[in-house]
DSSP file (Angstrom, degrees, kcal/mol; ACC not computed):
  #  RESIDUE AA STRUCTURE BP1 BP2  ACC     N-H-->O    O-->H-N    N-H-->O    O-->H-N    TCO  KAPPA ALPHA  PHI   PSI    X-CA   Y-CA   Z-CA
    1    1 A M              0   0    0      0, 0.0     2,-0.4     0, 0.0     0, 0.0   0.000 360.0 360.0 360.0 128.8  -49.9  -18.5   56.8
    2    2 A K        -     0   0    0      0, 0.0     2,-0.3     0, 0.0     0, 0.0  -0.800 360.0-143.8 -99.8 131.3  -50.0  -15.7   54.1
    3    3 A L        -     0   0    0     -2,-0.4     2,-0.1     1,-0.0     0, 0.0  -0.725  16.4-123.0 -97.2 146.7  -46.8  -13.7   53.7
    4    4 A S     >  -     0   0    0     -2,-0.3     4,-2.4     1,-0.1     5,-0.2  -0.412  23.3-111.1 -79.1 161.2  -46.9  -10.0   52.9
    5    5 A K  H  > S+     0   0    0      1,-0.2     4,-2.3     2,-0.2     5,-0.1   0.912 117.0  49.0 -57.8 -47.0  -45.2   -8.5   49.9
    6    6 A P  H  > S+     0   0    0      0, 0.0     4,-2.2     0, 0.0    -1,-0.2   0.879 111.9  48.9 -62.5 -37.7  -42.6   -6.6   52.0
    7    7 A R  H  > S+     0   0    0      2,-0.2     4,-2.5     1,-0.2    -2,-0.2   0.902 111.0  49.2 -71.8 -36.3  -41.8   -9.7   53.9
    8    8 A T  H  X S+     0   0    0     -4,-2.4     4,-2.2     2,-0.2    -1,-0.2   0.890 110.4  52.6 -63.2 -38.4  -41.4  -11.8   50.7
    9    9 A L  H  X S+     0   0    0     -4,-2.3     4,-2.4     2,-0.2    -2,-0.2   0.905 108.4  49.8 -63.6 -42.1  -39.2   -9.1   49.3
   10   10 A V  H  X S+     0   0    0     -4,-2.2     4,-2.2     1,-0.2    -2,-0.2   0.936 111.0  49.7 -63.1 -45.1  -36.9   -9.2   52.4
   11   11 A M  H  X S+     0   0    0     -4,-2.5     4,-1.7     1,-0.2    -1,-0.2   0.864 110.1  49.9 -64.2 -34.0  -36.6  -12.9   52.2
   12   12 A A  H  X S+     0   0    0     -4,-2.2     4,-1.6     1,-0.2    -1,-0.2   0.908 112.3  47.9 -69.4 -39.0  -35.7  -12.9   48.5
   13   13 A L  H  X S+     0   0    0     -4,-2.4     4,-2.0     2,-0.2    -2,-0.2   0.884 108.9  53.2 -66.0 -35.8  -33.0  -10.2   49.1
   14   14 A S  H  X S+     0   0    0     -4,-2.2     4,-2.6     1,-0.2    -1,-0.2   0.867 106.7  53.7 -69.0 -34.4  -31.6  -12.2   52.1
   15   15 A V  H  X S+     0   0    0     -4,-1.7     4,-2.1     2,-0.2    -1,-0.2   0.886 109.1  48.7 -63.5 -39.0  -31.4  -15.2   49.7
   16   16 A L  H  < S+     0   0    0     -4,-1.6    -2,-0.2     2,-0.2    -1,-0.2   0.859 112.7  47.4 -69.4 -33.7  -29.4  -13.2   47.3
   17   17 A V  H  < S+     0   0    0     -4,-2.0    -2,-0.2     1,-0.2    -1,-0.2   0.899 115.2  45.2 -73.5 -38.3  -27.1  -11.9   50.0
   18   18 A L  H  < S+     0   0    0     -4,-2.6    -2,-0.2     1,-0.3    -1,-0.2   0.850 123.3  34.9 -73.9 -33.2  -26.5  -15.3   51.4
   19   19 A F  S  < S-     0   0    0     -4,-2.1    -1,-0.3    -5,-0.2    -2,-0.1  -0.703  84.4-164.6-121.8  79.2  -26.0  -17.0   48.1
   20   20 A P        -     0   0    0      0, 0.0     4,-0.3     0, 0.0    -3,-0.1  -0.208  24.4-127.0 -67.1 156.1  -24.2  -14.5   45.9
   21   21 A A  S  > S+     0   0    0      1,-0.2     4,-2.1    -5,-0.1     3,-0.2   0.413  82.9 101.2 -82.4   2.6  -24.1  -15.1   42.1
   22   22 A S  H  > S+     0   0    0      1,-0.2     4,-2.2     2,-0.2    -1,-0.2   0.863  79.0  52.8 -60.6 -37.3  -20.2  -14.8   41.9
   23   23 A P  H  > S+     0   0    0      0, 0.0     4,-2.2     0, 0.0    -1,-0.2   0.895 110.1  49.9 -64.0 -35.5  -19.6  -18.5   41.7
   24   24 A L  H  > S+     0   0    0     -4,-0.3     4,-2.1    -3,-0.2    -2,-0.2   0.897 110.4  49.0 -65.8 -37.4  -22.1  -18.7   38.9
   25   25 A L  H  X S+     0   0    0     -4,-2.1     4,-2.2     1,-0.2    -1,-0.2   0.898 109.2  52.8 -70.1 -36.7  -20.3  -15.9   37.1
   26   26 A E  H  X S+     0   0    0     -4,-2.2     4,-2.1     2,-0.2    -1,-0.2   0.893 108.3  50.8 -58.3 -44.8  -17.0  -17.6   37.6
   27   27 A A  H  X S+     0   0    0     -4,-2.2     4,-2.0     1,-0.2    -2,-0.2   0.914 108.8  52.6 -59.0 -46.6  -18.4  -20.8   36.0
   28   28 A Q  H  X S+     0   0    0     -4,-2.1     4,-1.4     1,-0.2    -2,-0.2   0.919 108.0  50.1 -58.4 -45.1  -19.7  -18.8   33.1
   29   29 A Q  H  X S+     0   0    0     -4,-2.2     4,-0.7     1,-0.2     3,-0.4   0.905 108.8  52.3 -63.9 -37.5  -16.3  -17.2   32.5
   30   30 A L  H >< S+     0   0    0     -4,-2.1     3,-0.6     1,-0.2    -1,-0.2   0.821 105.3  55.5 -63.8 -32.5  -14.6  -20.6   32.6
   31   31 A A  H 3< S+     0   0    0     -4,-2.0    -1,-0.2     1,-0.2    -2,-0.2   0.809 103.0  56.1 -69.7 -27.8  -17.1  -21.9   30.0
   32   32 A E  H 3< S+     0   0    0     -4,-1.4     2,-0.3    -3,-0.4    -1,-0.2   0.687  85.3 100.3 -77.3 -17.8  -16.1  -19.1   27.7
   33   33 A K  S << S-     0   0    0     -4,-0.7     2,-0.2    -3,-0.6    -3,-0.0  -0.560  71.0-136.7 -74.5 127.9  -12.4  -20.1   27.9
   34   34 A R        -     0   0    0     -2,-0.3    -2,-0.1     2,-0.1    -1,-0.1  -0.587  56.7  -1.9 -87.1 145.0  -11.4  -22.1   24.8
   35   35 A G  S    S-     0   0    0     -2,-0.2     2,-0.3     5,-0.1     5,-0.1  -0.299  85.2 -71.9  81.5-164.3   -9.3  -25.2   25.0
   36   36 A S  B >   -A   39   0A   0      3,-0.7     3,-1.2     1,-0.1    -2,-0.1  -0.933  29.3-119.1-134.1 155.9   -7.7  -26.9   27.8
   37   37 A D  T 3  S+     0   0    0     -2,-0.3    -1,-0.1     1,-0.2    -2,-0.0   0.847 115.3  43.2 -63.3 -33.7   -4.7  -26.1   30.1
   38   38 A N  T 3  S+     0   0    0     -3,-0.0     2,-0.4     1,-0.0    -1,-0.2   0.290 106.7  69.5 -99.9  11.7   -2.9  -29.2   29.0
   39   39 A I  B <   -A   36   0A   0     -3,-1.2    -3,-0.7     2,-0.0     2,-0.5  -0.996  61.7-160.6-131.7 133.5   -3.6  -29.0   25.3
   40   40 A E        -     0   0    0     -2,-0.4     2,-0.7    -5,-0.1    -3,-0.1  -0.932  16.3-136.5-114.5 132.2   -2.2  -26.4   22.9
   41   41 A V        +     0   0    0     -2,-0.5     3,-0.1     1,-0.2    42,-0.0  -0.745  30.0 168.2 -83.1 118.7   -3.9  -25.8   19.5
   42   42 A V        +     0   0    0     -2,-0.7     2,-0.3     1,-0.3    -1,-0.2   0.651  63.4  14.0-106.4 -21.1   -1.1  -25.5   17.0
   43   43 A A        -     0   0    0     41,-0.1     2,-0.4     2,-0.0    -1,-0.3  -0.990  57.0-154.1-151.3 157.3   -3.2  -25.7   13.8
   44   44 A H        -     0   0    0     -2,-0.3    -3,-0.0    39,-0.2    39,-0.0  -0.979   9.4-175.4-136.1 122.9   -6.8  -25.3   12.6
   45   45 A L        -     0   0    0     -2,-0.4     2,-0.4    41,-0.1    41,-0.1  -0.899  19.8-142.6-120.8 103.4   -8.0  -26.9    9.4
   46   46 A P        +     0   0    0      0, 0.0     3,-0.1     0, 0.0    -2,-0.0  -0.506  28.1 167.0 -70.1 121.9  -11.6  -26.1    8.5
   47   47 A L        -     0   0    0     -2,-0.4     3,-0.3     1,-0.4     2,-0.2   0.385  44.9-112.1-112.3  -1.8  -13.3  -29.2    7.1
   48   48 A G        -     0   0    0      1,-0.2    -1,-0.4     3,-0.0     3,-0.2  -0.537  40.0 -64.6 101.0-171.1  -16.9  -28.1    7.2
   49   49 A R  S    S+     0   0    0      1,-0.2     2,-0.2    -2,-0.2    -1,-0.2   0.453 110.5  77.7-100.2   0.1  -19.9  -29.3    9.2
   50   50 A Q        +     0   0    0     -3,-0.3    20,-2.2    19,-0.0    21,-0.6  -0.275  55.2 130.6-111.7  49.4  -20.2  -32.8    7.9
   51   51 A V  E     +B   69   0B   0     -3,-0.2    18,-0.2    18,-0.2     3,-0.1  -0.888  24.4 172.6 -98.2 127.1  -17.4  -34.6    9.8
   52   52 A S  E     +     0   0B   0     16,-2.4     2,-0.3    -2,-0.5    17,-0.2   0.683  61.4   4.8-108.7 -24.5  -18.7  -37.7   11.5
   53   53 A D  E     -B   68   0B   0     15,-1.0    15,-2.8    53,-0.1     2,-0.4  -0.980  53.1-158.6-161.1 152.0  -15.5  -39.3   12.9
   54   54 A I  E     -B   67   0B   0     -2,-0.3     2,-0.4    13,-0.2    13,-0.2  -0.997   9.0-177.4-131.5 133.8  -11.7  -38.7   13.3
   55   55 A E  E     -B   66   0B   0     11,-2.4    11,-3.5    -2,-0.4     2,-0.4  -0.997   9.8-157.2-130.7 140.6   -9.1  -41.3   13.8
   56   56 A I  E     -B   65   0B   0     -2,-0.4     9,-0.2     9,-0.2    53,-0.1  -0.956  27.6-110.8-117.9 133.6   -5.3  -40.5   14.3
   57   57 A E        -     0   0    0      7,-2.6     5,-0.0    -2,-0.4     7,-0.0  -0.391  19.4-154.7 -57.5 133.6   -2.5  -43.0   13.6
   58   58 A Q  S    S+     0   0    0     -2,-0.1     2,-0.6     5,-0.1    -1,-0.1   0.606  72.4  91.9 -86.0 -16.4   -0.9  -44.1   16.9
   59   59 A N  S >  S-     0   0    0      3,-0.2     3,-2.1     1,-0.2    -2,-0.1  -0.725  71.1-149.9 -82.0 118.3    2.3  -45.0   15.1
   60   60 A L  T 3  S+     0   0    0     -2,-0.6    -1,-0.2     1,-0.3    -3,-0.0   0.657  95.3  62.6 -69.4 -13.9    4.5  -41.9   15.2
   61   61 A K  T 3  S+     0   0    0      1,-0.2    -1,-0.3     2,-0.0    -2,-0.0   0.510 100.7  57.9 -83.8  -4.2    6.2  -42.8   11.9
   62   62 A R  S <  S-     0   0    0     -3,-2.1     2,-2.3     2,-0.1    -1,-0.2  -0.757  70.3-176.1-122.4  80.3    2.7  -42.5   10.3
   63   63 A P        +     0   0    0      0, 0.0    16,-3.5     0, 0.0    17,-0.5  -0.395  36.8 127.3 -85.0  71.3    1.6  -38.8   11.1
   64   64 A Y  E     - C   0  78B   0     -2,-2.3    -7,-2.6    14,-0.2     2,-0.4  -0.942  43.2-159.7-129.1 149.9   -1.9  -39.0    9.5
   65   65 A A  E     -BC  56  77B   0     12,-1.9    12,-3.4    -2,-0.4     2,-0.5  -0.966  12.3-151.1-120.6 139.3   -5.4  -38.3   10.6
   66   66 A Y  E     -BC  55  76B   0    -11,-3.5   -11,-2.4    -2,-0.4     2,-0.5  -0.958   9.0-164.7-117.5 128.7   -8.5  -39.8    8.8
   67   67 A V  E     -BC  54  75B   0      8,-2.8     8,-2.6    -2,-0.5     2,-0.3  -0.954  11.3-144.0-120.0 118.6  -11.8  -38.0    8.8
   68   68 A A  E     -BC  53  74B   0    -15,-2.8   -16,-2.4    -2,-0.5   -15,-1.0  -0.650  16.9-151.6 -82.6 138.6  -15.0  -39.6    7.8
   69   69 A R  E >>  -BC  51  73B   0      4,-3.0     4,-1.5    -2,-0.3     3,-1.1  -0.927  14.0-152.4-112.7 129.1  -17.4  -37.4    5.9
   70   70 A Q  T 34 S+     0   0    0    -20,-2.2    33,-1.4    -2,-0.4    34,-0.2   0.773  93.1  69.3 -73.2 -23.6  -21.2  -37.7    6.0
   71   71 A N  T 34 S-     0   0    0    -21,-0.6    -1,-0.3    31,-0.1    25,-0.1   0.326 130.9 -67.8 -82.9  12.4  -21.4  -36.2    2.6
   72   72 A G  T <4 S+     0   0    0     -3,-1.1    21,-2.8     1,-0.3     2,-0.3   0.836  96.8  17.8 118.1  44.9  -19.8  -39.2    1.0
   73   73 A G  E  <  -CD  69  92B   0     -4,-1.5    -4,-3.0    19,-0.3     2,-0.3  -0.986  66.1 -81.6 170.0-154.1  -16.2  -39.9    1.8
   74   74 A M  E     -CD  68  91B   0     17,-2.4    17,-3.2    -2,-0.3     2,-0.4  -0.993  20.4-145.1-152.5 146.3  -13.0  -39.5    3.8
   75   75 A D  E     -CD  67  90B   0     -8,-2.6    -8,-2.8    -2,-0.3     2,-0.5  -0.902   9.5-148.1-112.3 144.5  -10.3  -37.0    4.1
   76   76 A I  E     -CD  66  89B   0     13,-2.8    12,-3.1    -2,-0.4    13,-1.4  -0.970  16.0-158.6-111.3 125.7   -6.6  -37.8    4.9
   77   77 A I  E     -CD  65  87B   0    -12,-3.4   -12,-1.9    -2,-0.5     2,-0.6  -0.876  10.7-138.8-105.6 131.7   -4.8  -35.2    6.9
   78   78 A D  E     +CD  64  86B   0      8,-3.1     8,-1.3    -2,-0.5     3,-0.2  -0.826  24.1 172.5 -85.0 115.8   -1.0  -34.9    7.0
   79   79 A L        +     0   0    0    -16,-3.5   -15,-0.2    -2,-0.6    -1,-0.1   0.186  43.2 112.7-107.7  14.2    0.2  -34.1   10.5
   80   80 A S  S    S+     0   0    0    -17,-0.5    -1,-0.1     1,-0.3     3,-0.1   0.807  91.0  32.3 -61.6 -28.5    4.0  -34.4    9.9
   81   81 A I  S >  S-     0   0    0     -3,-0.2     3,-2.3     3,-0.2    -1,-0.3  -0.888  83.8-164.1-119.9  97.8    4.4  -30.7   10.5
   82   82 A P  G >  S+     0   0    0      0, 0.0     3,-0.9     0, 0.0    -1,-0.1   0.796  85.9  55.9 -58.6 -31.1    1.6  -30.1   13.1
   83   83 A E  G 3  S+     0   0    0      1,-0.3   -39,-0.2    -3,-0.1    -3,-0.0   0.680 114.8  39.5 -70.9 -14.8    1.7  -26.3   12.6
   84   84 A K  G <  S+     0   0    0     -3,-2.3    -1,-0.3   -41,-0.1    -3,-0.2  -0.340  79.8 168.9-126.2  48.7    1.0  -26.8    8.9
   85   85 A A    <   +     0   0    0     -3,-0.9     2,-0.3    -6,-0.1    -6,-0.2  -0.426  12.8 177.8 -66.1 139.9   -1.5  -29.6    8.9
   86   86 A E  E     -D   78   0B   0     -8,-1.3    -8,-3.1    -2,-0.1     2,-0.6  -0.963  37.8 -97.5-142.4 155.5   -3.0  -30.0    5.5
   87   87 A V  E     -D   77   0B   0     -2,-0.3   -10,-0.3   -10,-0.2     3,-0.1  -0.652  33.9-177.5 -72.3 120.1   -5.4  -32.3    3.6
   88   88 A L  E     +     0   0B   0    -12,-3.1     2,-0.3    -2,-0.6   -11,-0.2   0.846  66.6   3.5 -87.2 -38.2   -3.3  -34.8    1.8
   89   89 A H  E     -D   76   0B   0    -13,-1.4   -13,-2.8     2,-0.0     2,-0.5  -0.992  55.1-158.6-152.7 140.8   -6.2  -36.6    0.0
   90   90 A R  E     -D   75   0B   0     -2,-0.3     2,-0.4   -15,-0.2   -15,-0.2  -0.986  12.9-171.6-122.0 122.9   -9.9  -36.2   -0.4
   91   91 A W  E     +D   74   0B   0    -17,-3.2   -17,-2.4    -2,-0.5     2,-0.4  -0.967   6.3 177.8-116.8 133.3  -11.9  -39.3   -1.4
   92   92 A R  E     -D   73   0B   0     -2,-0.4   -19,-0.3   -19,-0.2     2,-0.1  -0.983  34.1-108.4-132.3 145.2  -15.6  -39.0   -2.3
   93   93 A I        -     0   0    0    -21,-2.8     3,-0.5    -2,-0.4     2,-0.1  -0.461  44.0-107.3 -69.3 140.1  -18.0  -41.7   -3.5
   94   94 A E  S    S+     0   0    0      1,-0.2     4,-0.1    -2,-0.1    -1,-0.1  -0.388  93.5   8.3 -72.2 147.2  -19.0  -41.2   -7.1
   95   95 A D  S >> S-     0   0    0      1,-0.1     3,-1.9    -2,-0.1     4,-0.6   0.942  70.0-178.1  47.5  62.7  -22.5  -40.0   -8.0
   96   96 A M  G >4 S+     0   0    0     -3,-0.5     3,-1.0     1,-0.3    -1,-0.1   0.784  73.9  70.1 -59.8 -28.2  -23.5  -39.2   -4.4
   97   97 A D  G 34 S+     0   0    0      1,-0.2    -1,-0.3     3,-0.1    -2,-0.1   0.745  94.7  55.2 -61.7 -21.0  -26.9  -38.2   -5.6
   98   98 A L  G <4 S+     0   0    0     -3,-1.9     2,-0.5    -4,-0.1    -1,-0.2   0.728  95.9  79.8 -81.4 -23.3  -27.6  -41.8   -6.4
   99   99 A H    <<  -     0   0    0     -3,-1.0     2,-0.6    -4,-0.6     4,-0.1  -0.736  67.0-154.2 -94.6 127.5  -26.8  -43.0   -2.9
  100  100 A V        +     0   0    0     -2,-0.5    25,-2.9    25,-0.4     2,-0.3  -0.895  59.6  17.3-102.6 119.8  -29.4  -42.5   -0.1
  101  101 A G  E    S-E  124   0C   0     -2,-0.6     2,-0.5    23,-0.3    23,-0.2  -0.857 103.4 -29.2 124.3-153.8  -28.0  -42.2    3.5
  102  102 A S  E     -E  123   0C   0     21,-2.0    21,-2.5    -2,-0.3     3,-0.2  -0.840  39.4-165.2-104.8 128.7  -24.7  -41.4    5.0
  103  103 A A  E    S+     0   0C   0    -33,-1.4     2,-0.3    -2,-0.5   -33,-0.2   0.518  79.8  37.4 -93.5  -3.0  -21.5  -42.3    3.2
  104  104 A G  E     +     0   0C   0    -34,-0.2    -1,-0.2   -36,-0.1    18,-0.2  -0.851  58.1 144.7-146.8 112.9  -19.1  -42.0    6.1
  105  105 A K  E     +     0   0C   0     16,-2.7     2,-0.3     1,-0.4    17,-0.2   0.768  67.4   1.6-114.7 -45.6  -20.1  -43.0    9.6
  106  106 A D  E     -E  121   0C   0     15,-0.7    15,-2.6   -37,-0.1     2,-0.4  -0.991  55.3-147.1-150.3 151.9  -16.9  -44.4   11.3
  107  107 A I  E     -E  120   0C   0     -2,-0.3     2,-0.4    13,-0.2    13,-0.2  -0.974  11.4-177.2-125.0 137.0  -13.3  -45.1   10.7
  108  108 A K  E     -E  119   0C   0     11,-2.0    11,-3.0    -2,-0.4     2,-0.4  -0.985  11.5-153.1-127.7 142.0  -11.0  -47.8   11.9
  109  109 A I  E     +E  118   0C   0     -2,-0.4     2,-0.3     9,-0.2     9,-0.2  -0.934  22.9 161.7-116.4 139.4   -7.3  -48.2   11.3
  110  110 A F  E     -E  117   0C   0      7,-2.3     7,-2.9    -2,-0.4     2,-0.4  -0.996  30.1-134.6-153.8 159.8   -5.5  -51.5   11.2
  111  111 A E  E     +E  116   0C   0     -2,-0.3     2,-0.4     5,-0.2     5,-0.2  -0.928  20.9 178.7-115.7 134.1   -2.3  -53.3   10.1
  112  112 A W  E >   -E  115   0C   0      3,-2.5     3,-1.8    -2,-0.4    -2,-0.0  -0.977  69.1 -15.4-139.0 124.2   -2.3  -56.6    8.5
  113  113 A E  T 3  S-     0   0    0     -2,-0.4    -1,-0.1     1,-0.3     3,-0.1   0.894 128.9 -50.7  47.7  46.9    0.8  -58.5    7.2
  114  114 A G  T 3  S+     0   0    0      1,-0.2     2,-0.3    27,-0.0    -1,-0.3   0.472 116.8 109.3  76.9   5.5    2.9  -55.3    7.4
  115  115 A R  E <   -E  112   0C   0     -3,-1.8    -3,-2.5    24,-0.0     2,-0.4  -0.861  63.0-129.3-113.7 152.0    0.5  -53.1    5.5
  116  116 A H  E     -E  111   0C   0     -2,-0.3    24,-1.9    -5,-0.2    25,-0.6  -0.797  26.9-178.7-103.0 134.9   -1.7  -50.3    6.8
  117  117 A Y  E     -EF 110 139C   0     -7,-2.9    -7,-2.3    -2,-0.4     2,-0.4  -0.940  18.4-153.7-132.2 155.2   -5.5  -50.1    6.1
  118  118 A V  E     -EF 109 138C   0     20,-2.2    20,-2.9    -2,-0.3     2,-0.5  -0.994  11.2-155.2-124.8 133.5   -8.3  -47.8    6.9
  119  119 A V  E     -EF 108 137C   0    -11,-3.0   -11,-2.0    -2,-0.4     2,-0.6  -0.962   5.9-164.6-112.2 123.3  -11.9  -49.1    7.0
  120  120 A L  E     -EF 107 136C   0     16,-2.7    16,-1.9    -2,-0.5   -13,-0.2  -0.926  11.2-147.8-106.0 108.5  -14.6  -46.5    6.3
  121  121 A S  E     -EF 106 135C   0    -15,-2.6   -16,-2.7    -2,-0.6   -15,-0.7  -0.534  17.7-172.3 -81.2 146.3  -18.1  -47.7    7.4
  122  122 A V  E     -     0   0C   0     12,-1.9     2,-0.4   -18,-0.2   -19,-0.2  -0.925  14.8-156.0-135.3 156.9  -21.0  -46.5    5.4
  123  123 A Q  E     +E  102   0C   0    -21,-2.5   -21,-2.0    -2,-0.3     2,-0.4  -0.868  15.8 174.9-139.6 101.4  -24.8  -46.7    5.8
  124  124 A F  E     -E  101   0C   0      9,-0.6   -23,-0.3    -2,-0.4     2,-0.1  -0.883  23.0-130.9-111.2 142.4  -27.1  -46.4    2.8
  125  125 A R    >   -     0   0    0    -25,-2.9     3,-0.8    -2,-0.4   -25,-0.4  -0.349  38.9 -79.0 -82.1 166.1  -30.8  -46.9    2.8
  126  126 A Q  T 3  S+     0   0    0      1,-0.2    -1,-0.2    -2,-0.1     4,-0.0  -0.268 108.1  54.1 -59.3 147.8  -32.8  -49.0    0.5
  127  127 A G  T 3  S+     0   0    0      1,-0.5    -1,-0.2    -3,-0.1    -2,-0.0   0.328  89.5  88.4 109.1  -6.1  -33.5  -47.6   -2.9
  128  128 A G  S X  S-     0   0    0     -3,-0.8     3,-0.8   -28,-0.1    -1,-0.5  -0.637  87.8-105.0-115.6 175.5  -30.0  -46.8   -4.0
  129  129 A P  T 3  S+     0   0    0      0, 0.0     3,-0.2     0, 0.0   -30,-0.1   0.609 116.0  46.5 -77.8 -11.5  -27.3  -48.9   -5.8
  130  130 A D  T >   +     0   0    0     -5,-0.2     3,-1.4   -32,-0.2    -6,-0.3  -0.078  65.3 127.8-123.4  34.4  -25.2  -49.5   -2.6
  131  131 A A  T <  S+     0   0    0     -3,-0.8    -7,-0.2     1,-0.3    -1,-0.1   0.794  81.0  46.5 -62.0 -26.7  -28.0  -50.5    0.0
  132  132 A D  T 3  S+     0   0    0     -3,-0.2     2,-0.3    -9,-0.1    -1,-0.3   0.419  86.9 107.5 -94.6  -3.1  -25.9  -53.7    0.8
  133  133 A L    <   +     0   0    0     -3,-1.4    -9,-0.6     1,-0.1     3,-0.1  -0.654  34.5 167.7 -84.6 136.1  -22.5  -52.0    1.2
  134  134 A G        +     0   0    0      1,-0.4   -12,-1.9    -2,-0.3     2,-0.3   0.616  59.1   9.4-119.0 -25.4  -21.3  -51.7    4.7
  135  135 A A  E     -F  121   0C   0    -14,-0.3     2,-0.4   -31,-0.0    -1,-0.4  -0.991  51.0-145.6-158.9 154.2  -17.6  -50.7    4.5
  136  136 A I  E     -F  120   0C   0    -16,-1.9   -16,-2.7    -2,-0.3     2,-0.5  -0.993  19.9-147.8-122.9 127.1  -15.0  -49.5    2.2
  137  137 A V  E     -F  119   0C   0     -2,-0.4     2,-0.4   -18,-0.2   -18,-0.2  -0.858  10.8-165.1-101.6 128.4  -11.3  -50.6    2.7
  138  138 A F  E     -F  118   0C   0    -20,-2.9   -20,-2.2    -2,-0.5     2,-0.8  -0.959  16.4-142.3-113.2 129.7   -8.5  -48.3    1.8
  139  139 A D  E     +F  117   0C   0     -2,-0.4     3,-0.2   -22,-0.2   -22,-0.2  -0.828  25.8 172.8 -87.5 112.6   -4.9  -49.4    1.5
  140  140 A V    >   +     0   0    0    -24,-1.9     3,-1.2    -2,-0.8   -23,-0.2   0.116  42.8 109.8-109.0  22.5   -3.0  -46.4    2.9
  141  141 A E  T 3  S+     0   0    0    -25,-0.6    -1,-0.2     1,-0.3   -24,-0.1   0.863  74.2  56.0 -67.1 -35.5    0.5  -48.0    2.9
  142  142 A G  T 3  S+     0   0    0     -3,-0.2    -1,-0.3   -26,-0.1    -2,-0.1   0.230  73.0 132.2 -86.1  16.9    1.8  -45.8    0.1
  143  143 A L    <         0   0    0     -3,-1.2    -3,-0.0     1,-0.2   -79,-0.0  -0.418 360.0 360.0 -69.6 146.0    1.0  -42.4    1.8
  144  144 A P              0   0    0      0, 0.0    -1,-0.2     0, 0.0    -2,-0.1   0.512 360.0 360.0 -66.6 360.0    4.0  -40.1    1.5
């Protein structure tokens, strides 16, 4: 059975009337809303586009966040005053041009014998001086 153009137009219009676009528009407005109702942004610290992992200390006496950087290192963020978060320390691997691959992939925090450590996993390809290097361990006990 072949439908005529006017009949097809009537059917298309009836679909639009039966299924209005208002729920779609509401969803679009919700997507534009930034943040979450139960989370409040108190500070913003632009670190660039090469962040690969973030770990936050769970011990409230140690208000630090550790940020793995794909461009060869790690940043330590001081969160003691959340409204004034600041980069406390930036570590970068020396002579990054010699290293082929990603210098910061993942971060893990651990405590051993009363001291605090951060492990930064790295992944370098063959052809550089550190092809066999898999992780760098930082002693972060002495942070202010």
